[in-house]
N, C-alpha and C positions, 0 to 999 in steps of 0.2 A: 496530297488533293486537300483543298482548303472545302472546311464545310460552310453552307451559308449561318446566317445567326439564326432561324429558322428549322433548319437541322440538328444544331447543337442544342438549343432547346429543348429539342424533341429528344435528344439523346440525357438529356440532361434530367428530364422528366422521368423517362424509362429507367434512369440510373436512381431517380429519389424512392422510385415506386421499389424497384427491386429491395433493396439498401432497407425499407420499411420492412419488406414484408421477412427476407431473410435474423431481420432484428426481432421483427417477434417470435419466429418460430423458433429460433433459439431459447425465448423469453416460455415458448406456451409447446410447440412443435407446431409445425407447417400443420398439421390435423385441428387442430383447436384453436385456429387464427382462421376469421374470416374477410369478405372483400372489402367490409364494410372497412373493419378496423386498419386492412390497410392503406386505405382509403384517407381515413382520417391521421394516419399516422405519418403519411407522405404527404399531409394537407393539399391533397384531393378530391375531388369528388369520387363516389362510386362510379360514374356515367364514365370519367375521366380514364377512370384504373381501367371499363372495359373499352377503351378507345384504344390503350396502349400492350393489354395482354388479353387472353381468352379468362384464364383461371388464376387463382396463386398460385400453382406448380410452376405453370411460364411463368412468371414476376418473380418466385425464387430463383429461376433459372436466370432469367434476363434476357438476353439479349449477347453470348456470346460469342470472342475476337471473331470472328475470321481469318482467314488469312488474307494477308495483304496483298495487294492487286501487284505491286514491287519482287515479293520475294515470289510468289507466283510464278511473274514470267524468268526472275533468276532461275528460279528452276530448270523451268519450261526448258530457255538459254542452252545452261547449261559454265561454267565458267572452269569445272575443272573434273573429278570424277561426279559418279553416280551418285556415292554415297559420300562423297565430301559436303557435295550439292545440298543434297539432304538434311543429312545432318544443319547444316548453315542452314535449313530453309527451317530445321525444326529449334535449332539453337534463339531464330529470330521467333518465333512464335512464341515457344518458354520465356523469350526477355516480356510480349505484351502479357501473359497471359503473371509476370514477375510483377505487374504494374499495383494490381489489387490485390494481394497478398491476401489480405485480411476477411474478400469479397469467397476469395475464391474457395481461402477453406469452411466458409457458415454454407457454400457450394456444396460442398463436399458431403457436412452434415447431415443438409440436408438429401440427399441421396442415398446417405446409409439407411432415412428412414421412411421414402416415400418414395412409390414405382411408379404415380404416374408420372414425379418431374423428370427421375430415371431416363420413362419414353420420350419423356419431352427433350433434353440432351442426346437422348440416342440419334433421337428425329437429325439435331440437330450434327451429332459426326457423322450419320449415312449422307450429309451431304456438303461435311467435309471433306467426308473419301472421298464422293463423283469430283469434286473440284479438283482434287489432288491426281486424281486419276486420270484426265486430264491431261495435267501438267506432264506427269511423267512419260504417257502416251507417242509426246516426241520425241523420247531420251531412249524406249527402246522397243518402238517401232512395236509395238504386241499389247492390246488393250488386255489381255490376261496376266501377261506378267505388271503392266501397270497398276491397276486391278489389285493384285498381291503385296507391292510396295507399296500402296495407299492403304490400304489393311496393318499392314506391319508400321508404318508410319502413324495411323492413327493410333494403334496400340500402343505404341509408345508413349506417346503421350498419353496417356490414359495410368499407366503403369510408372510412369513417373511423375504424376501428379501424387499418385496412391501411393506411389513410398517416400516423397516428401511429406504427407499428412502424418506418416504414422515414423518419421525419424528426424526428428526435434532439431537438430543439427545441420541438417540435410537443406542446401537453398534451394530451390526447382531447377537450374541448373549443371548443379551436379551429380542432383536426381535424373535429368535425365541420362548425361555423360554415363553414369550405370549403368539405363537400364540399356541406355544403344550400343555400350560396351558388350551387353547378357548378349543384344540381338546379334550382332559381326559373330562374335563366338559361337553360336548359335548355328547361323548362316556356315561359318567356318565344319562346323560336323556336320550339315549335312551337304555340304559339296563333299567329304574327303568321303564320306560314309555311300558315298554313288557310287565315287570314282574307280 
């Protein structure tokens, strides 16, 4: 999907505001940063700041990359087993997140100390979980199972990012592989114990 010049400029401005917010938050702590300071650092007016974000916490989170339309469609249609298709879907999402690891690390730091920012990110994650549930319903024909799978997938992403943040030598992809393998093994244990 090709973005118009206006859309690209909007995304660039959003990104500039987020980076300015995160850089100031790393220096002073987000609680000690004002929207006026962010606007000055981003080279915009305070009014422009509020055209993009409702508050500094939302600016710190930015607009997280959602699941790509083509990846959701591939998951919905399915080419192989559900497990393989879901893992490929998660791999592709992790590749998207890995494009800007520095920002991801700064967001992680802000989340550790700011509950309001955590709540904003949780709102994005709920929307992603709902989108993923819709994709999976067509594969499993049961909304409760699709919802559980979507919740597990979102949790895998969160846990992989957490592991990556705390293990210096681990890439995002490798962290995802470890967490995914743990989920698969846990699923096997549940299957064996219920038999």
